[in-house]
C-alpha positions in Angstrom: 27.6 148.1 -114.8 27.3 149.5 -111.3 30.0 148.3 -108.9 29.0 147.1 -105.4 30.2 150.3 -103.9 28.0 152.3 -106.4 25.0 150.2 -105.4 25.7 150.8 -101.7 26.0 154.5 -102.2 22.8 154.5 -104.3 20.9 152.6 -101.6 22.1 154.9 -98.8 21.1 158.0 -100.7 17.7 156.7 -101.8 16.7 154.9 -98.6 18.1 157.4 -96.1 20.6 154.9 -94.6 23.6 156.2 -92.6 25.8 153.1 -92.1 27.9 151.2 -94.5 26.6 147.9 -93.2 23.0 149.0 -93.8 23.8 150.2 -97.3 25.6 146.9 -98.1 22.5 144.9 -97.0 20.1 147.1 -98.9 22.2 147.1 -102.0 21.6 143.4 -102.4 17.9 144.2 -103.0 19.0 145.6 -106.3 19.7 142.0 -107.5 16.4 140.9 -106.1 14.8 143.5 -108.3 16.7 142.3 -111.3 15.5 138.7 -110.7 11.9 140.0 -110.4 12.1 142.2 -113.5 13.3 139.3 -115.7 10.7 137.0 -114.3 12.7 134.6 -112.2 10.2 135.2 -109.4 7.1 137.3 -109.3 8.1 139.4 -106.3 10.3 139.8 -103.3 9.8 141.1 -99.7 12.0 144.1 -98.9 13.2 143.3 -95.4 16.8 144.5 -95.4 16.2 147.8 -93.5 13.4 149.9 -92.2 12.2 152.1 -95.0 9.3 154.1 -96.2 7.5 153.3 -99.5 8.7 156.6 -101.0 12.3 155.7 -100.3 12.0 152.3 -102.0 10.2 153.9 -105.0 13.1 156.3 -105.3 15.6 153.4 -105.1 13.9 151.5 -107.8 13.7 154.6 -110.0 17.4 155.3 -109.6 18.2 151.6 -110.4 16.4 152.1 -113.7 18.1 155.4 -114.4 21.4 153.7 -113.8 20.6 151.0 -116.4 20.6 148.1 -114.0 16.9 147.7 -114.5 15.9 147.7 -118.2 12.5 146.0 -118.6 9.0 147.1 -117.7 8.7 149.1 -114.5 8.0 147.2 -111.3 5.1 147.6 -108.9 5.4 148.2 -105.1 2.7 146.7 -102.8 2.4 148.0 -99.3 0.7 145.3 -97.1 0.3 146.9 -93.6 3.8 148.4 -93.8 5.4 145.3 -95.4 6.8 146.2 -98.8 6.8 143.8 -101.7 8.4 144.6 -105.1 6.5 142.8 -107.8 6.6 142.2 -111.5 3.0 143.1 -112.3 2.5 140.9 -115.3 4.2 137.8 -113.7 2.3 138.4 -110.4 -1.1 138.6 -112.0 -0.4 135.4 -114.1 0.8 133.5 -111.0 -2.2 134.6 -108.9 -4.7 133.8 -111.6 -3.3 130.3 -112.3 -3.7 129.1 -108.7 -0.8 126.6 -108.9 0.1 126.4 -105.2 -0.3 123.9 -102.4 -1.9 125.5 -99.4 -0.8 124.1 -96.0 -2.7 124.6 -92.7 -0.1 125.5 -90.0 -2.6 126.6 -87.3 -1.1 126.6 -83.8 -3.8 124.1 -82.6 -2.4 121.4 -84.9 0.3 119.1 -83.8 1.8 119.2 -87.3 1.0 121.0 -90.6 -1.5 119.4 -93.0 -3.0 120.1 -96.4 -5.6 122.9 -95.9 -9.3 122.3 -96.2 -11.9 124.0 -98.4 -12.4 127.0 -96.1 -8.8 127.9 -96.1 -8.4 127.4 -99.8 -11.4 129.7 -100.4 -9.7 132.4 -98.3 -6.4 132.0 -100.2 -8.2 132.3 -103.5 -10.0 135.4 -102.3 -6.7 137.0 -101.3 -5.2 136.1 -104.7 -8.1 137.5 -106.7 -8.2 140.7 -104.7 -4.4 141.2 -105.2 -4.6 140.5 -108.9 -7.6 142.9 -109.3 -5.7 145.6 -107.4 -2.7 145.3 -109.7 -4.8 145.2 -112.9 -6.8 148.3 -111.7 -3.7 150.3 -110.8 -2.3 152.9 -113.3 0.3 151.3 -115.6 3.9 151.9 -114.3 5.6 154.7 -116.1 8.9 154.2 -118.0 10.9 155.1 -115.0 8.5 155.4 -112.1 7.1 152.3 -110.3 3.5 152.3 -109.0 2.6 152.0 -105.3 -0.5 149.9 -104.5 -2.0 149.7 -101.0 -4.7 147.0 -101.1 -7.3 146.6 -98.3 -5.9 143.8 -96.2 -8.1 143.9 -93.1 -8.7 140.4 -91.8 -6.2 138.8 -94.1 -3.7 136.1 -93.2 -0.6 138.1 -94.2 1.6 135.0 -94.3 -0.7 133.6 -97.0 -0.6 136.9 -98.9 3.2 136.9 -98.8 3.5 133.4 -100.0 1.2 134.1 -102.9 3.1 137.3 -103.9 6.5 135.7 -103.6 5.5 132.8 -105.9 6.2 130.0 -103.4 4.9 126.6 -104.5 3.9 125.9 -100.9 1.9 128.6 -99.2 1.1 128.6 -95.5 -2.3 129.5 -93.8 -3.2 129.5 -90.2 -6.4 130.0 -88.3 -6.3 133.0 -86.0 -6.9 131.9 -82.4 -7.3 134.0 -79.3 -3.9 134.7 -77.7 -2.0 133.0 -80.5 -2.3 135.6 -83.3 0.5 135.1 -85.8 1.6 131.8 -84.3 1.8 128.5 -86.2 2.6 124.9 -85.4 5.8 125.1 -87.5 7.9 126.3 -84.5 8.1 122.7 -83.2 8.7 121.1 -86.6 12.0 120.2 -88.2 12.3 122.0 -91.5 14.6 121.9 -94.5 15.6 125.2 -96.2 15.9 125.4 -100.0 17.7 128.2 -101.7 18.3 129.2 -105.4 21.4 131.3 -106.0 23.7 132.1 -108.9 26.7 132.3 -106.5 27.5 132.2 -102.8 26.9 135.9 -102.3 23.4 136.4 -103.6 20.4 134.3 -102.6 17.6 134.9 -105.2 14.9 132.9 -103.4 14.6 130.7 -100.4 11.8 128.7 -98.7 11.5 126.1 -96.0 9.4 123.0 -95.9 8.7 120.6 -93.0 10.6 117.4 -93.1 7.6 115.3 -92.3 
């Protein structure tokens, strides 16, 4: 078993990080990868440091060589520079089942509400496109993960992230001039839910409006 210091060193070498703090934060992604590999969640968004896809692929490959990752190889999805590490089998199953609640959080609303048919159709299109891209990609090798760069033009990325991360509640918002990327959630009180095996590692977290 790798020690925390070993993981930090591996993260720094693979991702090109040059500070202990950055290495420590990035090393925690190793446990996110383990959670994805064993199916506790379909994927996770790598947001612990600025990194190129090649560096994250190298990090995942070295985690497998070290023995920390032992199951089927993972897949890396690049959505406009946002990197999501995914379990391809679990992700395709989740996207195909359609078991999520879609919430409209458009900035023009006073509070979030259950999304209507137009938004649901868009979320299903995104889910189907992502599932098809994963199925059509070459199978991951025994040590090398696969990089997939789906065409995401015009997508609501928040919806795509929610789908890939396996959230039971997924947010959608209508793009409005001058309010791109904004939602009505900023003015809403929310409750944060986290699942963690201990106080040092948060495996998954999500927030839901209180109302």
